[in-house]
Structures are given as C-alpha cells and as structure tokens.
VOVEXKOL-600253 format. One record per atom (N, C-alpha, C): residue in three letters; x, y, z. Coordinates in steps of 0.2 Angstrom, whole numbers, m for minus. Example, Ala and Ser with C-alpha at 12.3 -4.5 7.8 and 13.67 -1.06 7.14 Angstrom:
2
<rec res="ala" X="66" Y="m28" Z="39"/>
<rec res="ala" X="62" Y="m22" Z="39"/>
<rec res="ala" X="66" Y="m16" Z="39"/>
<rec res="ser" X="64" Y="m11" Z="35"/>
<rec res="ser" X="68" Y="m5" Z="36"/>
<rec res="ser" X="64" Y="0" Z="39"/>
//
This chain:
67
<rec res="unk" X="m72" Y="53" Z="39"/>
<rec res="unk" X="m79" Y="50" Z="36"/>
<rec res="unk" X="m83" Y="48" Z="43"/>
<rec res="unk" X="m90" Y="49" Z="42"/>
<rec res="unk" X="m95" Y="48" Z="49"/>
<rec res="unk" X="m96" Y="41" Z="48"/>
<rec res="unk" X="m101" Y="38" Z="53"/>
<rec res="unk" X="m101" Y="32" Z="55"/>
<rec res="unk" X="m105" Y="29" Z="49"/>
<rec res="unk" X="m109" Y="32" Z="44"/>
<rec res="unk" X="m113" Y="30" Z="40"/>
<rec res="unk" X="m111" Y="32" Z="34"/>
<rec res="unk" X="m110" Y="29" Z="27"/>
<rec res="unk" X="m108" Y="31" Z="22"/>
<rec res="unk" X="m114" Y="29" Z="17"/>
<rec res="unk" X="m117" Y="35" Z="13"/>
<rec res="unk" X="m123" Y="32" Z="8"/>
<rec res="unk" X="m117" Y="34" Z="2"/>
<rec res="unk" X="m120" Y="30" Z="m3"/>
<rec res="unk" X="m119" Y="27" Z="m9"/>
<rec res="unk" X="m125" Y="28" Z="m13"/>
<rec res="unk" X="m123" Y="33" Z="m18"/>
<rec res="unk" X="m129" Y="33" Z="m25"/>
<rec res="unk" X="m125" Y="32" Z="m31"/>
<rec res="unk" X="m130" Y="30" Z="m35"/>
<rec res="unk" X="m129" Y="29" Z="m45"/>
<rec res="unk" X="m134" Y="31" Z="m48"/>
<rec res="unk" X="m134" Y="32" Z="m53"/>
<rec res="unk" X="m138" Y="34" Z="m59"/>
<rec res="unk" X="m143" Y="29" Z="m62"/>
<rec res="unk" X="m140" Y="21" Z="m61"/>
<rec res="unk" X="m145" Y="17" Z="m62"/>
<rec res="unk" X="m147" Y="12" Z="m57"/>
<rec res="unk" X="m150" Y="6" Z="m59"/>
<rec res="unk" X="m154" Y="3" Z="m54"/>
<rec res="unk" X="m150" Y="m6" Z="m56"/>
<rec res="unk" X="m144" Y="m5" Z="m59"/>
<rec res="unk" X="m141" Y="m12" Z="m61"/>
<rec res="unk" X="m139" Y="m14" Z="m53"/>
<rec res="unk" X="m139" Y="m21" Z="m52"/>
<rec res="unk" X="m138" Y="m25" Z="m45"/>
<rec res="unk" X="m130" Y="m24" Z="m46"/>
<rec res="unk" X="m128" Y="m22" Z="m39"/>
<rec res="unk" X="m121" Y="m21" Z="m37"/>
<rec res="unk" X="m119" Y="m24" Z="m33"/>
<rec res="unk" X="m113" Y="m26" Z="m31"/>
<rec res="unk" X="m110" Y="m29" Z="m27"/>
<rec res="unk" X="m105" Y="m23" Z="m23"/>
<rec res="unk" X="m105" Y="m24" Z="m15"/>
<rec res="unk" X="m101" Y="m18" Z="m12"/>
<rec res="unk" X="m97" Y="m22" Z="m7"/>
<rec res="unk" X="m91" Y="m20" Z="m7"/>
<rec res="unk" X="m85" Y="m24" Z="m3"/>
<rec res="unk" X="m81" Y="m18" Z="0"/>
<rec res="unk" X="m80" Y="m20" Z="6"/>
<rec res="unk" X="m76" Y="m15" Z="9"/>
<rec res="unk" X="m71" Y="m18" Z="13"/>
<rec res="unk" X="m65" Y="m18" Z="12"/>
<rec res="unk" X="m58" Y="m21" Z="14"/>
<rec res="unk" X="m54" Y="m16" Z="19"/>
<rec res="unk" X="m50" Y="m20" Z="24"/>
<rec res="unk" X="m45" Y="m15" Z="28"/>
<rec res="unk" X="m40" Y="m15" Z="23"/>
<rec res="unk" X="m35" Y="m11" Z="25"/>
<rec res="unk" X="m29" Y="m11" Z="22"/>
<rec res="unk" X="m23" Y="m16" Z="20"/>
<rec res="unk" X="m26" Y="m21" Z="24"/>
<rec res="unk" X="m22" Y="m26" Z="24"/>
<rec res="unk" X="m25" Y="m34" Z="18"/>
<rec res="unk" X="m32" Y="m30" Z="17"/>
<rec res="unk" X="m34" Y="m34" Z="11"/>
<rec res="unk" X="m41" Y="m39" Z="15"/>
<rec res="unk" X="m43" Y="m38" Z="22"/>
<rec res="unk" X="m48" Y="m42" Z="26"/>
<rec res="unk" X="m54" Y="m38" Z="23"/>
<rec res="unk" X="m60" Y="m44" Z="21"/>
<rec res="unk" X="m66" Y="m42" Z="20"/>
<rec res="unk" X="m68" Y="m40" Z="27"/>
<rec res="unk" X="m71" Y="m34" Z="27"/>
<rec res="unk" X="m76" Y="m32" Z="34"/>
<rec res="unk" X="m84" Y="m31" Z="32"/>
<rec res="unk" X="m86" Y="m30" Z="25"/>
<rec res="unk" X="m91" Y="m29" Z="23"/>
<rec res="unk" X="m94" Y="m31" Z="17"/>
<rec res="unk" X="m98" Y="m34" Z="16"/>
<rec res="unk" X="m102" Y="m35" Z="9"/>
<rec res="unk" X="m108" Y="m35" Z="7"/>
<rec res="unk" X="m112" Y="m33" Z="2"/>
<rec res="unk" X="m119" Y="m32" Z="0"/>
<rec res="unk" X="m120" Y="m32" Z="m6"/>
<rec res="unk" X="m126" Y="m35" Z="m8"/>
<rec res="unk" X="m128" Y="m35" Z="m15"/>
<rec res="unk" X="m135" Y="m30" Z="m15"/>
<rec res="unk" X="m134" Y="m25" Z="m19"/>
<rec res="unk" X="m139" Y="m20" Z="m19"/>
<rec res="unk" X="m142" Y="m18" Z="m26"/>
<rec res="unk" X="m148" Y="m19" Z="m25"/>
<rec res="unk" X="m153" Y="m19" Z="m31"/>
<rec res="unk" X="m157" Y="m13" Z="m33"/>
<rec res="unk" X="m156" Y="m7" Z="m30"/>
<rec res="unk" X="m157" Y="m1" Z="m30"/>
<rec res="unk" X="m153" Y="6" Z="m33"/>
<rec res="unk" X="m156" Y="11" Z="m30"/>
<rec res="unk" X="m150" Y="16" Z="m34"/>
<rec res="unk" X="m145" Y="19" Z="m27"/>
<rec res="unk" X="m146" Y="16" Z="m21"/>
<rec res="unk" X="m141" Y="19" Z="m16"/>
<rec res="unk" X="m142" Y="13" Z="m12"/>
<rec res="unk" X="m136" Y="15" Z="m8"/>
<rec res="unk" X="m135" Y="12" Z="0"/>
<rec res="unk" X="m133" Y="14" Z="6"/>
<rec res="unk" X="m134" Y="15" Z="11"/>
<rec res="unk" X="m131" Y="16" Z="17"/>
<rec res="unk" X="m127" Y="10" Z="21"/>
<rec res="unk" X="m123" Y="12" Z="20"/>
<rec res="unk" X="m117" Y="7" Z="25"/>
<rec res="unk" X="m116" Y="10" Z="32"/>
<rec res="unk" X="m117" Y="7" Z="38"/>
<rec res="unk" X="m116" Y="7" Z="44"/>
<rec res="unk" X="m109" Y="6" Z="48"/>
<rec res="unk" X="m105" Y="10" Z="47"/>
<rec res="unk" X="m98" Y="8" Z="50"/>
<rec res="unk" X="m95" Y="10" Z="56"/>
<rec res="unk" X="m100" Y="10" Z="60"/>
<rec res="unk" X="m98" Y="11" Z="68"/>
<rec res="unk" X="m95" Y="6" Z="70"/>
<rec res="unk" X="m95" Y="0" Z="69"/>
<rec res="unk" X="m91" Y="m6" Z="71"/>
<rec res="unk" X="m85" Y="m5" Z="69"/>
<rec res="unk" X="m81" Y="m1" Z="65"/>
<rec res="unk" X="m74" Y="m2" Z="62"/>
<rec res="unk" X="m72" Y="2" Z="65"/>
<rec res="unk" X="m65" Y="1" Z="67"/>
<rec res="unk" X="m61" Y="6" Z="69"/>
<rec res="unk" X="m58" Y="11" Z="65"/>
<rec res="unk" X="m55" Y="17" Z="68"/>
<rec res="unk" X="m52" Y="21" Z="63"/>
<rec res="unk" X="m46" Y="17" Z="59"/>
<rec res="unk" X="m47" Y="21" Z="52"/>
<rec res="unk" X="m41" Y="17" Z="48"/>
<rec res="unk" X="m42" Y="18" Z="42"/>
<rec res="unk" X="m39" Y="16" Z="37"/>
<rec res="unk" X="m39" Y="15" Z="28"/>
<rec res="unk" X="m43" Y="10" Z="27"/>
<rec res="unk" X="m48" Y="11" Z="23"/>
<rec res="unk" X="m51" Y="5" Z="19"/>
<rec res="unk" X="m52" Y="7" Z="12"/>
<rec res="unk" X="m54" Y="1" Z="8"/>
<rec res="unk" X="m54" Y="2" Z="3"/>
<rec res="unk" X="m62" Y="m1" Z="0"/>
<rec res="unk" X="m67" Y="2" Z="m4"/>
<rec res="unk" X="m73" Y="2" Z="m6"/>
<rec res="unk" X="m72" Y="m1" Z="m12"/>
<rec res="unk" X="m74" Y="m7" Z="m14"/>
<rec res="unk" X="m76" Y="m9" Z="m21"/>
<rec res="unk" X="m82" Y="m10" Z="m22"/>
<rec res="unk" X="m84" Y="m7" Z="m29"/>
<rec res="unk" X="m91" Y="m7" Z="m32"/>
<rec res="unk" X="m89" Y="m12" Z="m39"/>
<rec res="unk" X="m94" Y="m16" Z="m39"/>
<rec res="unk" X="m95" Y="m20" Z="m46"/>
<rec res="unk" X="m102" Y="m22" Z="m47"/>
<rec res="unk" X="m103" Y="m21" Z="m52"/>
<rec res="unk" X="m108" Y="m24" Z="m57"/>
<rec res="unk" X="m107" Y="m27" Z="m62"/>
<rec res="unk" X="m113" Y="m29" Z="m68"/>
<rec res="unk" X="m110" Y="m36" Z="m73"/>
<rec res="unk" X="m106" Y="m32" Z="m78"/>
<rec res="unk" X="m105" Y="m24" Z="m79"/>
<rec res="unk" X="m102" Y="m22" Z="m83"/>
<rec res="unk" X="m94" Y="m20" Z="m82"/>
<rec res="unk" X="m94" Y="m17" Z="m75"/>
<rec res="unk" X="m88" Y="m15" Z="m72"/>
<rec res="unk" X="m87" Y="m14" Z="m66"/>
<rec res="unk" X="m80" Y="m13" Z="m64"/>
<rec res="unk" X="m78" Y="m15" Z="m55"/>
<rec res="unk" X="m74" Y="m6" Z="m53"/>
<rec res="unk" X="m75" Y="m4" Z="m48"/>
<rec res="unk" X="m71" Y="2" Z="m47"/>
<rec res="unk" X="m69" Y="2" Z="m41"/>
<rec res="unk" X="m63" Y="5" Z="m37"/>
<rec res="unk" X="m62" Y="4" Z="m30"/>
<rec res="unk" X="m60" Y="11" Z="m29"/>
<rec res="unk" X="m61" Y="14" Z="m24"/>
<rec res="unk" X="m61" Y="19" Z="m19"/>
<rec res="unk" X="m58" Y="20" Z="m12"/>
<rec res="unk" X="m54" Y="23" Z="m11"/>
<rec res="unk" X="m51" Y="22" Z="m5"/>
<rec res="unk" X="m54" Y="27" Z="0"/>
<rec res="unk" X="m57" Y="24" Z="7"/>
<rec res="unk" X="m59" Y="29" Z="12"/>
<rec res="unk" X="m57" Y="29" Z="19"/>
<rec res="unk" X="m55" Y="33" Z="22"/>
<rec res="unk" X="m53" Y="35" Z="27"/>
<rec res="unk" X="m57" Y="37" Z="34"/>
<rec res="unk" X="m57" Y="31" Z="38"/>
<rec res="unk" X="m63" Y="32" Z="44"/>
<rec res="unk" X="m58" Y="36" Z="50"/>
<rec res="unk" X="m60" Y="42" Z="52"/>
<rec res="unk" X="m56" Y="46" Z="57"/>
<rec res="unk" X="m63" Y="46" Z="63"/>
//
C-alpha cells in the first residue's frame, strides 16, 4: 500500500470512513460527501489496518496492509 489511498464509489451519499489498527485503535476518521476520497497515510507505521466505510444503508470493512 502506498502512502496515499484513494477510494471511489458510484454514488454521492454521505459516507463515514474509519481506519483502525489491528488492535482496534481508531487512527483515521472522516465524513465524505462526494464520490471519492484520498487518504494520506504517510504518518502511519507499516502494519495491518482495517478500513470501514459506512453510509445510511450499509457498512463494509476491508483489510489493508501498509508495507
């Protein structure tokens, strides 16, 4: 994973974006009102993280690895 992570989706619904460490510590939080967001991760150490996207209809979680 590079120092920038870009997320894109097909709708403009307001979304909450969270990134947690593998221990569950919240390290990033943002509310997005568009169809994409770029997250700058240079300050995060290498490791395993979990990305959670939520909107008014559903929530999904993805595993990301920063090398």
